C-alpha positions as CSV (number, residue, x, y, z in Angstrom):
1,M,-28.0,-23.3,51.7
2,K,-28.6,-19.6,52.3
3,K,-24.8,-18.8,52.0
4,A,-24.5,-20.8,48.9
5,I,-27.3,-18.9,47.2
6,V,-25.8,-15.6,48.3
7,G,-22.5,-16.8,47.0
8,I,-23.9,-17.8,43.5
9,G,-25.8,-14.6,43.4
10,V,-22.7,-12.4,44.1
11,F,-20.7,-14.4,41.5
12,A,-23.4,-14.1,38.9
13,L,-23.5,-10.2,39.6
14,I,-19.7,-9.9,39.2
15,I,-19.6,-11.9,36.0
16,G,-22.5,-9.8,34.7
17,V,-20.9,-6.5,35.5
18,L,-17.8,-7.7,33.7
19,L,-19.7,-8.7,30.7
20,I,-21.5,-5.3,30.7
21,S,-18.2,-3.3,30.9
22,L,-15.9,-5.3,28.7
23,P,-17.5,-4.1,25.3
24,F,-16.4,-0.6,26.4
25,V,-12.8,-1.6,26.7
26,Y,-11.0,-1.0,23.5
27,V,-7.6,-2.8,23.0
28,P,-4.9,-1.3,20.5
29,K,-3.8,-3.8,17.8
30,T,-0.9,-2.9,15.6
31,V,-0.6,-4.5,12.1
32,S,1.9,-4.0,9.5
33,E,0.3,-2.6,6.2
34,S,2.1,-2.6,2.7
35,Y,1.9,0.4,0.3
36,Q,3.5,1.3,-3.1
37,V,6.2,4.0,-3.1
38,P,6.8,5.5,-6.6
39,K,10.3,5.7,-7.4
40,S,12.4,7.1,-10.5
41,S,15.9,7.5,-11.6
42,S,17.5,9.3,-14.4
43,I,19.4,6.6,-16.5
44,I,20.4,9.0,-19.4
45,S,20.8,12.8,-19.0
46,E,23.0,14.2,-21.8
47,S,23.4,17.0,-24.3
48,F,25.3,16.6,-27.6
49,V,25.7,17.7,-31.2
50,V,24.2,15.7,-34.0
51,P,26.2,16.6,-37.2
52,P,24.7,16.1,-40.6
53,S,24.8,12.3,-40.3
54,T,23.7,9.8,-37.6
55,V,24.6,9.5,-33.8
56,T,23.8,6.3,-32.0
57,H,24.0,5.7,-28.4
58,T,23.6,2.2,-27.0
59,T,22.3,1.2,-23.6
60,Y,21.3,-2.0,-21.9
61,L,17.7,-2.2,-20.7
62,N,15.8,-4.8,-18.7
63,Q,12.5,-6.3,-19.9
64,G,9.6,-4.5,-18.0
65,D,11.4,-1.3,-17.3
66,S,9.1,1.8,-17.4
67,L,10.6,4.6,-19.1
68,N,9.9,8.1,-19.9
69,I,12.0,9.4,-23.1
70,Q,12.4,13.0,-23.7
71,V,14.3,14.4,-26.6
72,T,14.6,17.9,-27.4
73,V,16.4,19.7,-30.3
74,T,17.4,23.0,-28.9
75,S,19.3,24.5,-31.8
76,G,20.0,24.1,-35.6
77,A,18.1,24.8,-38.7
78,N,14.4,23.8,-38.1
79,R,15.4,22.2,-34.8
80,D,14.5,18.7,-35.8
81,V,16.0,15.2,-36.1
82,D,14.8,11.7,-36.9
83,F,14.8,9.8,-33.6
84,S,14.4,6.0,-33.2
85,V,14.9,3.3,-30.7
86,N,15.8,-0.4,-31.9
87,D,17.5,-3.5,-30.6
88,G,19.3,-4.1,-33.8
89,A,16.4,-6.3,-35.3
90,T,13.4,-4.4,-34.4
91,T,12.5,-0.6,-34.2
92,Y,10.3,0.1,-31.2
93,L,10.1,3.8,-31.4
94,S,10.3,6.1,-34.5
95,Y,9.8,9.9,-35.1
96,S,10.5,11.9,-38.2
97,R,11.7,15.4,-38.0
98,A,10.9,15.6,-34.4
99,T,11.6,18.9,-32.5
100,T,10.5,17.2,-29.1
101,V,9.7,13.7,-28.1
102,N,8.1,12.9,-24.8
103,K,7.2,9.2,-24.6
104,D,6.3,6.7,-22.0
105,W,7.7,3.4,-23.0
106,T,7.8,-0.3,-21.5
107,V,10.9,-2.1,-22.5
108,P,9.6,-5.4,-24.2
109,I,12.9,-7.6,-23.9
110,S,16.1,-7.4,-22.0
111,S,18.6,-6.3,-24.6
112,N,21.1,-3.6,-25.8
113,Y,19.1,-0.8,-27.3
114,N,20.2,1.8,-29.8
115,F,19.0,5.5,-29.4
116,V,19.5,6.8,-33.0
117,Y,19.5,10.6,-33.7
118,D,19.6,11.0,-37.5
119,N,20.3,14.3,-39.0
120,S,21.5,13.0,-42.5
121,F,18.6,14.9,-44.1
122,S,20.4,18.2,-43.3
123,F,23.5,18.5,-45.5
124,I,25.1,21.6,-43.7
125,T,23.5,22.2,-40.2
126,S,24.3,20.3,-37.0
127,K,21.7,20.1,-34.3
128,D,22.0,20.4,-30.5
129,V,20.0,17.6,-28.8
130,T,19.1,17.1,-25.1
131,V,18.1,13.8,-23.9
132,Q,16.6,12.6,-20.6
133,V,15.5,9.1,-20.0
134,T,13.9,8.3,-16.6
135,K,13.1,5.0,-15.3
136,H,10.1,4.6,-13.1
137,W,9.1,1.8,-10.6
138,T,7.4,1.3,-7.4
139,E,8.7,-0.4,-4.3
140,T,6.6,-2.0,-1.6
141,A,7.1,-0.4,1.8
142,Y,5.5,-1.2,5.0
143,R,4.0,0.9,7.8
144,D,2.6,0.0,11.2
145,V,-1.1,0.9,11.6
146,T,-2.7,0.9,15.1
147,T,-6.4,0.2,15.5
148,S,-8.5,0.0,18.5
149,N,-10.5,-3.1,18.8
150,Q,-13.4,-3.9,21.2
151,L,-12.3,-6.4,23.8
152,L,-15.8,-8.0,23.5
153,P,-18.8,-7.4,21.1
154,F,-21.7,-5.5,22.5
155,E,-23.8,-8.7,22.3
156,F,-22.1,-9.8,25.4
157,A,-23.4,-6.8,27.3
158,Y,-27.0,-8.2,27.0
159,L,-25.7,-11.5,28.6
160,G,-24.0,-9.4,31.3
161,V,-27.4,-7.7,32.1
162,A,-29.2,-11.0,32.5
163,L,-26.5,-12.4,34.7
164,A,-26.3,-9.2,36.8
165,L,-30.1,-9.3,37.3
166,T,-30.1,-13.0,38.0
167,G,-27.1,-12.3,40.6
168,I,-29.1,-9.4,42.2
169,G,-32.1,-11.6,42.4
170,L,-30.2,-14.6,43.9
171,T,-28.4,-12.3,46.4
172,I,-31.7,-10.7,47.6
173,Y,-33.4,-14.1,47.7
174,G,-30.5,-15.5,49.7
175,V,-30.5,-12.7,52.2
176,V,-34.2,-12.5,52.8
177,K,-34.9,-16.4,52.7
178,K,-35.7,-17.6,56.1
179,E,-34.2,-20.8,57.2
180,T,-36.7,-23.3,58.2
181,P,-35.6,-25.0,61.5
182,K,-34.7,-28.5,61.3
183,S,-37.2,-30.8,62.9
184,P,-35.7,-32.9,65.6
185,P,-35.2,-36.5,64.6
186,P,-38.1,-38.9,65.5
187,P,-37.5,-40.8,68.8
């Protein structure tokens, strides 16, 4: 019986020490985390001359495209043109006698769009125009993020202290306990 009490005490002490120490052990954990990467691409970049008439450039755009449209008249009398964007049925952007245009625009429907540069109000002078249309979007990318997590919460340390103290008490009791001699069987 004495050896059993000491064994139980030592076992409780070992488990208690483990429960006390494991909250201080951190285990690395790696997770994949998504984030947004802004992207852009120039879809139109050109310079051309607009005579005293109209120049139309057509390009196909997809619904939801986020664009930045920059039009600059670099030379010619008053350095201005009428500028508009339409799909043949609806005009979406329109500027009169513009010297510069810098407009963010989201394409409403997938279609061919006409970029119209109108210099018909000028009977003699041609205008030099520079156009830059940039498409913006975001892509989802992933990165690995490593964090350190406790193996056990600190609450288990309290249980560990209780088990360790119980184990010490049982071990001491088992070592100190005197065995009572067995009385001989009656005759």
